[in-house]
C-alpha positions as CSV (number, residue, x, y, z in Angstrom):
1,M,0.0,-0.2,-0.1
2,L,1.1,3.4,-1.1
3,I,-0.1,6.9,0.6
4,S,0.7,9.7,-0.5
5,G,0.0,13.2,-0.1
6,M,1.2,16.6,0.7
7,A,3.5,17.1,3.6
8,G,1.2,17.9,7.2
9,V,-1.8,15.5,5.5
10,G,-1.3,12.5,7.9
11,K,0.5,10.2,6.2
12,T,2.3,8.9,8.9
13,T,-0.4,8.7,11.0
14,L,-2.6,7.0,8.8
15,A,0.4,4.4,8.1
16,V,1.1,4.0,12.0
17,H,-2.7,3.6,13.0
18,W,-3.3,1.1,10.5
19,A,-0.1,-1.1,11.4
20,D,-1.2,-0.9,14.9
21,S,-4.9,-2.2,13.9
22,V,-4.1,-5.0,12.0
23,R,-1.1,-6.0,14.6
24,E,-3.1,-9.6,15.6
25,R,-3.0,-10.7,11.8
26,F,0.8,-10.3,11.6
27,P,2.1,-12.4,14.6
28,D,5.9,-12.1,13.9
29,G,6.0,-8.2,14.4
30,N,6.9,-5.1,12.6
31,L,9.5,-2.8,11.1
32,Y,9.4,0.9,10.9
33,V,11.8,3.5,9.5
34,N,11.4,7.0,8.4
35,L,13.3,7.1,5.3
36,R,14.1,10.9,5.6
37,G,13.6,11.3,1.7
38,Y,12.9,14.8,1.9
39,D,15.7,15.8,4.2
40,A,18.3,17.6,1.6
41,E,21.2,16.6,4.0
42,S,20.7,13.0,4.9
43,P,17.8,10.9,3.6
44,L,18.4,7.1,4.4
45,R,20.1,4.9,1.4
46,P,18.1,1.6,1.3
47,E,21.9,-0.4,2.4
48,H,21.8,1.4,5.6
49,V,17.9,0.7,6.2
50,L,18.9,-2.9,5.7
51,D,21.5,-3.1,8.2
52,S,19.2,-1.8,10.7
53,F,16.3,-4.2,9.6
54,L,18.4,-7.0,9.6
55,R,19.9,-6.6,13.0
56,A,16.3,-5.9,13.9
57,L,15.5,-9.2,13.0
58,D,18.3,-11.0,14.7
59,V,20.9,-11.5,12.0
60,P,24.2,-10.9,13.8
61,A,26.5,-8.1,12.7
62,E,29.3,-9.9,11.7
63,R,26.9,-11.9,9.0
64,I,25.4,-8.8,7.4
65,P,27.2,-8.6,4.1
66,L,28.1,-4.9,3.0
67,D,26.9,-4.5,-0.3
68,L,23.5,-3.6,-1.1
69,D,22.3,-6.7,-3.3
70,S,23.6,-9.3,-1.1
71,R,21.6,-7.4,2.1
72,A,18.5,-7.1,0.0
73,A,19.1,-10.9,-0.8
74,L,19.4,-12.1,3.1
75,Y,16.8,-10.0,4.1
76,R,14.2,-11.2,1.6
77,S,15.2,-14.7,2.4
78,I,14.6,-14.3,6.3
79,L,11.5,-12.5,5.5
80,N,10.2,-15.8,3.4
81,D,9.3,-17.4,6.3
82,R,7.8,-14.5,8.5
83,C,4.7,-12.6,8.5
84,M,5.0,-8.8,9.2
85,V,4.2,-5.3,8.8
86,I,6.9,-2.9,7.6
87,V,6.5,0.8,7.2
88,L,9.0,2.5,5.1
89,D,8.0,6.5,6.0
90,N,8.9,9.2,4.0
91,A,10.2,8.1,0.8
92,R,11.4,10.6,-2.1
93,I,11.9,8.1,-5.0
94,A,11.1,4.2,-6.0
95,A,14.8,3.2,-6.0
96,Q,14.9,4.2,-2.2
97,V,12.0,1.6,-1.4
98,R,12.5,-1.2,-3.7
99,P,15.4,-2.7,-2.4
100,L,13.3,-2.7,1.3
101,L,10.2,-4.8,-0.4
102,P,10.2,-8.5,0.7
103,G,10.0,-11.0,-1.4
104,S,7.1,-12.7,0.5
105,G,3.4,-12.4,0.1
106,R,2.9,-12.9,3.9
107,C,4.2,-9.7,4.6
108,A,2.5,-6.2,4.2
109,V,4.2,-3.1,3.1
110,V,2.9,0.3,3.6
111,I,4.7,3.3,1.9
112,T,4.1,6.9,2.8
113,S,5.4,9.7,0.5
114,R,4.7,13.2,-0.7
115,S,5.6,11.8,-4.5
116,K,3.2,9.7,-6.4
117,L,5.9,6.9,-6.8
118,S,4.1,5.6,-10.0
119,G,7.1,3.2,-11.0
120,L,5.8,1.5,-7.6
121,V,2.6,1.0,-8.9
122,T,3.1,0.0,-12.3
123,R,6.2,-2.5,-11.8
124,D,5.5,-3.5,-8.3
125,D,1.6,-3.7,-8.0
126,A,1.7,-1.3,-5.1
127,H,-1.8,0.1,-4.2
128,R,-1.9,3.8,-4.0
129,I,-4.2,5.9,-1.6
130,E,-3.9,9.8,-2.0
131,L,-4.6,11.4,0.8
132,D,-6.1,15.4,0.8
133,V,-6.4,17.9,2.9
134,L,-9.9,17.5,5.3
135,D,-13.4,18.2,3.9
136,S,-15.1,20.6,6.3
137,D,-16.9,18.1,7.9
138,A,-13.9,16.2,8.9
139,A,-12.2,19.5,9.6
140,L,-14.8,20.7,12.0
141,D,-14.6,17.3,13.9
142,L,-11.1,17.7,14.3
143,L,-11.7,20.9,15.9
144,R,-14.9,19.8,18.0
145,R,-12.4,16.9,19.6
146,I,-9.9,19.3,20.8
147,L,-12.1,22.6,21.3
148,G,-15.5,21.1,22.2
149,S,-18.5,23.7,22.6
150,S,-16.3,26.6,21.6
151,V,-17.0,25.6,18.0
152,K,-20.6,25.3,18.1
153,D,-20.3,28.7,20.0
154,D,-18.3,30.4,17.1
155,L,-19.0,28.6,13.9
156,A,-17.9,31.0,11.5
157,G,-14.8,31.7,13.2
158,A,-14.2,28.1,13.5
159,E,-14.8,27.8,9.5
160,A,-12.5,30.8,9.0
161,L,-9.8,29.0,10.9
162,I,-10.3,26.1,8.9
163,D,-10.0,28.3,5.8
164,H,-6.9,30.3,7.0
165,C,-5.1,26.6,7.7
166,A,-6.4,25.1,4.5
167,S,-7.9,22.4,5.7
168,L,-4.6,20.8,6.6
169,P,-4.4,18.4,9.5
170,L,-1.1,19.4,10.7
171,A,-1.5,23.4,10.4
172,L,-5.4,22.5,11.8
173,R,-3.7,20.7,14.8
174,I,-1.5,23.7,15.8
175,A,-4.2,26.4,15.5
176,A,-6.4,24.8,17.5
177,D,-3.7,23.9,20.5
178,R,-3.4,27.7,20.2
179,A,-7.0,28.7,20.7
180,A,-7.3,25.8,23.2
181,A,-4.6,27.9,25.4
182,H,-6.3,31.2,25.1
183,P,-10.0,30.3,25.8
184,Q,-10.7,33.9,26.6
185,R,-10.5,34.8,22.8
186,S,-13.0,34.0,20.5
187,L,-12.1,31.5,17.2
188,S,-13.1,34.6,15.1
189,D,-10.4,36.8,17.0
190,L,-7.8,34.2,16.2
191,A,-8.9,33.5,12.8
192,E,-8.4,37.4,12.0
193,E,-4.9,37.3,13.8
194,L,-4.1,34.3,11.6
195,A,-4.9,36.2,8.5
196,S,-3.3,39.2,9.6
197,E,0.0,37.2,9.7
198,S,-0.7,35.6,6.4
199,N,-0.2,39.1,4.6
200,R,2.9,39.1,6.0
201,I,4.5,36.0,5.2
202,E,5.7,35.0,1.9
203,A,4.9,31.6,0.5
204,F,6.3,28.6,1.6
205,T,5.9,25.9,-1.0
206,V,6.7,22.3,-1.0
207,D,6.7,20.1,-4.2
208,E,4.5,22.6,-5.8
209,D,1.9,22.4,-3.5
210,D,1.3,25.8,-2.0
211,A,1.5,25.4,1.7
212,S,1.7,28.4,2.6
213,T,-0.6,28.3,5.4
214,V,1.7,25.8,7.2
215,R,4.4,28.3,7.3
216,V,2.1,31.0,8.6
217,V,0.4,28.5,11.4
218,F,4.2,27.9,12.6
219,S,5.2,31.5,12.7
220,W,1.8,32.1,14.5
221,S,2.8,29.4,17.4
222,Y,6.9,30.6,16.8
223,N,5.9,33.9,17.5
224,A,4.0,33.2,20.5
225,L,7.0,31.9,22.4
226,P,9.4,33.1,24.9
227,A,12.9,34.5,23.4
228,A,14.6,31.4,24.9
229,A,12.0,28.7,23.6
230,Q,12.5,30.6,20.0
231,R,16.5,30.3,20.3
232,M,15.8,26.7,21.3
233,F,13.7,26.3,18.3
234,R,16.0,27.9,15.8
235,R,19.4,26.2,16.9
236,L,17.6,23.0,16.6
237,G,16.9,23.7,13.1
238,L,20.8,23.5,12.8
239,H,21.0,20.0,13.9
240,D,21.5,17.3,10.7
241,G,20.8,14.3,13.0
242,T,17.8,12.0,13.5
243,D,16.8,13.1,17.1
244,I,18.3,15.1,20.0
245,S,18.8,14.5,23.5
246,L,18.5,17.0,26.2
247,S,21.9,17.5,27.0
248,A,22.7,17.9,23.3
249,A,20.3,20.5,23.1
250,A,21.7,22.0,25.7
251,A,24.8,22.5,24.1
252,L,23.6,23.3,20.8
253,T,21.6,26.4,22.3
254,G,24.5,27.2,25.3
255,V,22.2,26.7,28.4
256,T,22.1,24.4,31.0
257,E,20.1,21.3,30.8
258,S,17.3,22.8,33.2
259,E,17.1,25.7,31.2
260,A,16.9,23.8,27.9
261,R,14.6,21.3,29.4
262,K,12.0,24.3,29.8
263,S,12.4,25.2,26.5
264,L,11.9,22.1,25.0
265,E,9.1,21.6,27.0
266,R,7.2,24.9,25.8
267,L,8.2,23.6,22.1
268,V,6.4,20.2,22.6
269,N,3.6,21.7,24.0
270,A,3.3,23.7,21.2
271,H,3.0,20.9,18.7
272,L,6.5,22.5,17.2
273,L,8.5,19.7,18.6
274,E,7.8,15.8,19.4
275,E,9.2,13.6,22.6
276,P,8.3,10.0,21.4
277,Y,10.4,8.9,24.1
278,G,12.1,10.2,27.4
279,K,14.6,13.1,27.1
280,R,15.0,12.7,23.3
281,Y,13.5,15.2,20.9
282,Q,12.6,15.1,16.9
283,F,10.8,17.4,14.2
284,H,8.0,16.7,12.0
285,D,10.1,17.7,8.7
286,L,8.5,20.5,7.5
287,V,9.1,22.2,10.9
288,R,12.4,21.4,10.8
289,A,12.6,23.2,7.3
290,Y,10.7,26.1,9.1
291,A,13.3,26.3,12.2
292,N,16.3,26.3,10.1
293,E,14.8,28.9,8.0
294,R,14.3,31.0,10.9
295,A,17.9,30.1,12.0
296,N,19.2,31.8,8.9
297,A,17.0,34.4,8.5
298,E,17.4,35.8,12.6
299,E,21.1,34.0,13.8
300,P,23.9,36.0,12.5
301,R,26.4,33.4,10.7
302,H,29.1,33.4,13.5
303,E,26.2,32.3,16.0
304,R,25.2,29.7,13.6
305,Q,28.9,28.3,13.4
306,D,29.5,28.6,17.1
307,A,26.1,26.6,17.8
308,V,26.7,23.9,15.6
309,R,30.6,23.8,16.9
310,R,29.0,23.4,20.4
311,L,26.7,20.4,18.9
312,L,29.9,18.6,17.4
313,T,32.0,19.2,20.4
314,W,29.6,17.6,22.6
315,Y,29.4,14.6,20.1
316,L,33.3,14.3,20.3
317,H,33.2,14.5,23.9
318,H,30.7,11.8,24.5
319,A,31.8,9.7,21.6
320,D,35.6,10.0,23.2
321,Q,34.2,9.0,27.0
322,A,32.6,6.0,25.4
323,A,35.6,5.0,23.4
324,R,37.7,4.7,26.6
325,R,35.5,1.8,27.9
326,F,36.4,-0.2,25.0
327,G,40.4,0.1,25.6
328,P,41.1,2.2,28.1
329,A,45.1,2.0,28.0
330,R,45.3,2.5,23.9
331,R,45.8,5.9,22.3
332,H,42.8,8.2,21.7
333,V,42.2,11.2,20.2
334,Q,43.6,14.5,21.2
335,I,41.0,17.1,22.5
336,D,42.6,20.4,22.6
337,S,41.8,23.3,25.0
338,G,39.6,24.9,22.3
339,E,37.6,22.2,21.8
340,R,37.1,21.6,25.6
341,T,35.7,25.0,26.2
342,Q,33.2,24.4,24.0
343,C,31.3,21.8,25.8
344,A,30.9,20.6,29.4
345,T,32.9,17.3,30.6
346,A,31.0,14.2,29.2
347,P,29.9,11.7,31.9
348,I,32.0,8.9,32.8
349,F,30.4,5.8,31.2
350,T,30.5,2.2,32.5
351,H,31.0,-0.5,29.7
352,A,27.4,-1.1,28.9
353,E,26.5,2.9,29.5
354,A,29.0,3.4,26.6
355,L,27.7,1.2,24.3
356,N,24.1,2.1,25.0
357,W,25.1,5.5,24.3
358,Y,26.3,4.6,20.8
359,E,23.6,2.5,19.8
360,T,21.2,5.4,20.8
361,E,23.4,8.0,19.2
362,R,24.8,6.0,16.2
363,A,22.7,7.8,13.3
364,N,23.3,11.4,14.6
365,L,27.2,10.4,15.2
366,L,27.1,9.5,11.6
367,A,24.9,12.9,10.6
368,A,27.7,14.6,12.6
369,V,30.8,13.5,11.0
370,Q,29.0,14.7,7.5
371,Q,28.2,17.8,9.0
372,A,31.4,18.8,10.6
373,A,33.1,18.3,7.2
374,R,30.6,19.9,4.9
375,E,30.7,23.1,7.7
376,G,34.7,23.0,7.2
377,E,35.3,21.5,11.2
378,N,37.4,19.4,9.4
379,Q,39.6,18.4,12.8
380,L,36.0,17.9,14.4
381,A,35.2,15.5,11.5
382,W,37.9,13.1,11.7
383,K,37.9,13.2,15.6
384,I,34.5,12.1,15.9
385,A,34.6,9.3,12.9
386,A,37.7,8.2,15.2
387,S,36.1,7.8,18.2
388,N,33.4,6.3,16.7
389,R,35.8,3.2,15.5
390,P,35.7,0.6,18.5
391,Y,31.8,0.6,18.6
392,Y,31.9,0.0,14.5
393,H,34.1,-2.6,15.1
394,L,32.6,-4.3,18.3
395,R,29.0,-4.2,16.1
396,K,30.6,-4.7,12.7
397,I,28.8,-1.7,11.6
398,W,30.5,-1.3,8.0
399,N,29.0,1.1,6.2
400,D,28.8,3.7,8.8
401,W,32.3,2.8,9.7
402,I,33.5,3.1,6.0
403,N,31.4,5.8,5.0
404,S,32.0,8.4,8.0
405,H,35.7,7.4,7.6
406,Q,35.9,8.3,4.1
407,V,34.5,11.6,5.0
408,A,36.7,12.3,7.4
409,L,39.8,11.1,5.1
410,S,38.6,14.0,2.7
411,A,38.2,16.3,5.2
412,S,41.9,15.7,6.4
413,Q,42.9,15.8,3.0
414,K,41.8,19.3,2.8
415,D,43.7,20.5,5.5
416,S,46.4,18.7,4.5
417,D,46.0,17.1,8.1
418,A,48.9,14.2,8.5
419,Q,47.5,13.4,11.8
420,G,44.0,13.2,11.0
421,L,45.4,11.1,8.0
422,A,47.1,8.8,9.6
423,W,44.4,7.9,12.4
424,I,42.0,7.7,9.7
425,S,44.0,5.8,7.4
426,N,44.9,3.2,9.8
427,S,41.2,2.9,11.0
428,L,40.0,2.1,7.4
429,G,42.7,-0.3,7.3
430,V,41.1,-2.0,10.2
431,A,37.9,-2.0,8.7
432,Y,39.0,-3.5,5.5
433,T,40.9,-6.1,7.4
434,S,37.9,-7.3,9.4
435,F,35.9,-7.4,5.7
436,R,38.8,-9.4,4.6
437,R,39.4,-6.8,1.8
438,F,43.2,-7.0,2.3
439,A,44.6,-5.2,-0.6
440,D,42.4,-2.0,0.5
441,A,43.8,-2.4,4.2
442,R,47.1,-2.7,3.1
443,R,47.4,0.6,1.3
444,Y,45.4,2.3,4.0
445,F,47.9,1.0,6.5
446,T,50.7,2.1,4.2
447,E,49.6,5.3,4.2
448,A,49.1,5.5,7.7
449,L,52.6,4.5,8.2
450,H,54.1,6.8,5.8
451,M,52.0,9.7,7.5
452,S,53.1,8.4,11.0
453,Q,56.9,8.6,10.2
454,R,56.2,12.1,8.5
455,L,55.2,13.4,11.6
456,G,57.9,12.1,13.9
457,D,55.0,10.0,15.8
458,P,56.6,6.4,16.9
459,Y,53.3,5.3,18.3
460,G,51.3,5.8,15.0
461,E,54.5,4.1,13.3
462,A,54.2,1.2,15.4
463,L,50.7,0.6,15.0
464,A,50.6,0.8,11.3
465,L,53.4,-1.8,11.4
466,S,51.4,-3.9,13.8
467,C,48.5,-3.9,11.4
468,L,50.5,-4.6,8.5
469,G,51.6,-7.6,10.3
470,D,48.1,-8.6,10.7
471,V,47.5,-8.4,7.0
472,D,50.5,-10.4,6.3
473,W,49.6,-13.0,8.5
474,S,45.9,-12.8,7.3
475,T,47.2,-13.6,3.7
476,K,49.9,-15.9,4.8
477,N,52.9,-13.8,4.0
478,Y,54.5,-14.8,7.3
479,D,57.9,-13.7,6.5
480,D,56.8,-10.3,6.0
481,A,54.3,-10.7,9.2
482,L,57.6,-11.5,11.5
483,E,59.2,-8.5,9.9
484,H,56.9,-5.8,10.6
485,L,55.8,-7.3,13.9
486,D,59.7,-7.2,14.7
487,Q,59.9,-3.6,13.7
488,A,56.7,-2.7,15.9
489,I,57.8,-4.5,19.2
490,Q,60.7,-2.6,19.3
491,I,59.1,0.6,19.1
492,W,56.5,-0.5,21.7
493,S,59.7,-1.3,23.8
494,R,61.0,2.1,23.4
495,L,57.7,3.8,24.2
496,K,57.0,1.3,27.2
497,D,53.4,1.3,25.8
498,R,51.9,-1.7,27.2
499,W,48.7,-2.0,25.3
500,G,50.6,-2.2,21.9
501,T,53.1,-4.6,23.2
502,A,50.5,-6.8,23.9
503,M,48.6,-6.5,20.6
504,T,51.8,-7.4,18.7
505,Y,53.1,-10.1,20.9
506,R,49.2,-11.3,20.1
507,G,50.3,-11.3,16.3
508,L,53.8,-12.9,16.9
509,G,51.8,-15.8,18.5
510,R,49.3,-16.3,15.8
511,V,52.1,-16.1,13.3
512,H,54.3,-19.1,15.4
513,R,51.1,-21.1,16.2
514,D,50.6,-21.3,11.5
515,I,54.0,-22.1,10.9
516,G,54.2,-24.6,13.8
517,N,56.5,-22.7,16.6
518,L,53.9,-23.6,18.9
519,G,56.1,-23.3,22.2
520,Q,57.0,-20.1,21.1
521,A,53.5,-18.7,20.2
522,V,52.4,-20.0,23.5
523,E,54.9,-17.8,25.0
524,H,53.9,-14.4,23.1
525,L,50.3,-15.4,24.0
526,R,50.7,-15.8,27.5
527,Q,52.8,-11.8,27.7
528,A,50.2,-10.7,25.9
529,L,47.4,-12.2,28.2
530,E,49.3,-10.9,31.4
531,I,49.4,-7.2,30.0
532,Y,45.7,-7.2,28.7
533,R,44.8,-8.1,32.4
534,T,47.0,-5.5,33.9
535,I,45.9,-3.0,31.8
536,D,41.9,-4.1,32.0
537,D,41.1,-4.4,28.5
538,P,38.6,-6.9,28.4
539,W,38.2,-7.0,24.4
540,G,42.4,-8.0,24.2
541,E,42.0,-10.3,27.2
542,G,38.9,-12.1,25.2
543,T,40.9,-12.2,22.0
544,I,44.1,-14.0,23.8
545,L,42.3,-16.3,26.0
546,A,40.6,-17.6,22.4
547,D,43.9,-17.6,20.5
548,L,45.6,-19.6,23.7
549,G,42.7,-22.3,23.7
550,R,43.1,-22.8,19.8
551,T,47.2,-23.1,20.1
552,Y,46.9,-25.6,23.3
553,L,44.3,-27.6,20.8
554,R,47.0,-27.7,18.3
555,L,49.2,-29.2,21.2
556,E,46.8,-31.4,22.3
557,Q,46.7,-30.0,25.7
558,L,42.8,-30.4,26.0
559,T,42.5,-29.2,29.4
560,E,44.7,-25.9,29.2
561,A,42.1,-25.5,25.9
562,I,39.0,-26.1,27.2
563,R,39.8,-23.9,30.4
564,A,41.1,-20.7,28.1
565,L,38.4,-21.2,25.5
566,Q,35.6,-21.2,28.1
567,D,37.1,-18.0,29.5
568,A,37.4,-16.6,26.7
569,V,33.6,-17.2,26.0
570,R,32.7,-15.5,29.5
571,S,34.9,-12.3,28.3
572,H,33.3,-12.1,24.7
573,R,29.8,-12.2,26.1
574,E,30.5,-9.7,29.2
575,I,31.5,-6.8,26.7
576,G,28.9,-8.1,23.8
577,N,31.4,-9.6,21.3
578,L,28.7,-12.1,20.0
579,W,30.8,-13.0,16.8
580,Q,34.0,-13.8,18.8
581,E,31.9,-15.8,21.4
582,A,30.1,-18.1,18.4
583,K,33.6,-18.3,16.9
584,T,35.1,-19.5,20.1
585,L,32.3,-21.6,21.5
586,H,32.8,-23.7,18.2
587,D,36.5,-24.0,18.8
588,L,35.2,-24.9,22.4
589,G,33.1,-27.9,20.8
590,E,36.1,-29.3,18.8
591,A,38.4,-29.4,22.4
592,L,35.5,-31.2,23.9
593,D,35.1,-33.6,21.1
594,A,38.7,-34.7,21.5
595,S,38.5,-34.7,25.1
596,G,35.5,-37.3,24.4
597,R,33.1,-35.3,25.6
598,P,30.5,-35.2,23.1
599,A,27.1,-34.2,24.7
600,E,29.3,-30.9,26.0
601,A,30.5,-30.4,22.5
602,Q,27.4,-30.3,21.1
603,E,25.7,-28.2,23.7
604,A,28.6,-25.5,22.9
605,R,28.0,-25.7,19.0
606,G,24.0,-25.4,19.7
607,R,24.8,-22.2,21.5
608,A,27.0,-20.9,19.0
609,N,24.6,-21.5,16.0
610,G,21.9,-19.9,18.6
611,I,23.9,-16.6,18.1
612,L,24.1,-17.4,14.2
613,E,21.1,-19.1,13.4
614,D,19.5,-16.3,11.0
615,F,22.4,-16.6,8.6
616,D,22.9,-20.0,8.7
617,S,19.5,-21.2,8.4
618,H,19.9,-19.5,4.9
619,S,23.4,-20.4,4.1
620,N,22.2,-24.2,4.4
621,N,25.3,-24.0,6.6
622,S,25.3,-25.2,10.2
623,T,28.9,-24.0,11.5
624,P,30.4,-21.0,10.3
625,R,32.7,-21.3,7.5
626,R,36.3,-20.0,8.7
627,D,37.2,-18.8,4.8
628,R,33.9,-16.4,5.0
629,N,34.2,-15.3,8.5
630,P,35.4,-11.7,8.7
631,Q,38.8,-11.7,10.6
632,S,37.4,-9.7,13.1
633,G,39.4,-10.6,16.5
634,S,41.9,-8.2,15.9
635,Q,41.2,-4.6,17.7
636,K,43.8,-2.0,16.4
């Protein structure tokens, strides 16, 4: 079903209401996405939506393909056995929607758009419902539900109000709420006021439909706000993200959270802002456009730039604090004094809080990198991107990782910022290594190495050498791997950097295991494990325990192998590293089988398959194939 019509006519309300009303007919649940098709800066691309949908369908992040066609194929194969409602809200073109259509006839799809999307009707058999503005009876009924007897008492005024709102539901709702807030004034008086303001405001046109009334009604509500709420409204129009938290809104406006809350509540009460869930706020897209217009008309350029810089710095501070929970001993981006003064100190997160913050702010973090680059805040662009990398790595969010880092790389190139180029090149190298695109990974690590040498940055140089060693190991170039890792360990030793030393010992342990030097492999891995435990790095500890278990298995030291692998499983689970947990459970099953404990081995494999069941059921493969798995264990 395709619901089309002008902005503010009620398409989303109808779609969501219908989906809710037929819930019992679709027992497998529903999927919803706002495609932001008419957002000039950040309409959602179908591959990003598929990433979110597949995660919602319990596909492990590591099993989500990188390219659009493969994602769409996996999505359709999963939905083939499901009975669900899928709401694709606010689409702009058919190409944005088509990859999101399921192949199964048991799923219902509702699409909303301001455009007619005729291609979906002719090619995809969509049934189109075109919404128009309310007729006079429906418009009066809406006013009666909000205003009660005052409509009957002043029917002429109500009809005039409807006329000035062009019977558009969104405009009528706002106008009616204003009338309800001023019961001492007649509807005729309010209609006259609206007509007077209409004469002073030029037309506001959307998609060739004359929606001047929408702009007038927005201005009506906006002008009635106190100055602080007006400023909040304008500043929110500068935000490119999908929604905003109370804390971020305070940073954007340059006020305390208490002051920000008061202004946000006023905007919600005026129906200029929505609060779909606690302390997070979002605009209707028409209102967003009006807020941005007011900001550009009323705010001096330097004030708009300062506001955006404060918001971007807020994201940097919080992302930096969250990243530190994923690896407290490694080097993090340096936040200079100017950036620190732009924003209040971010909270100290626990690991669970950091992960939850990243999950909540994911779309906003990608938008922040893009907005920073577009505004010429190039250092903020690469620093935010670099701070997001640990989260992207843990959750295997390939598109956001690569897209944000490509934007950040271009931003660094504009400034000839060698530090930014080194950081981002290294991070891109890790992304491509994880996805087994080793030629791309080697190219980026080599660039990071050259930039670090140019900067005289031994830390960055050692990091790039360690990462090159990882690529060499992955491609079985063991002599090159040993050379790169030996060079790296010498630099780490001079720097007395424990995290880098542990990471490189792990690389050496894996290489020596694969070339048959099992005793030396165990020695290096034990050295790495001791360091990771000392520096409180659960990610590193889990991966080392898993590598030790595999090495003990090769040595036929089965008791040691089982103990190490069980400890690794617990460590992976504690930090939400599901892919490594599944891999390690399969290794544990192999060790238990070798120990003559087949029932326990089967139980371990069953737990692994439970994690990967969605993908495995569609690949007809009951255990993960090692040649297809991303090498996701390294954390550079």
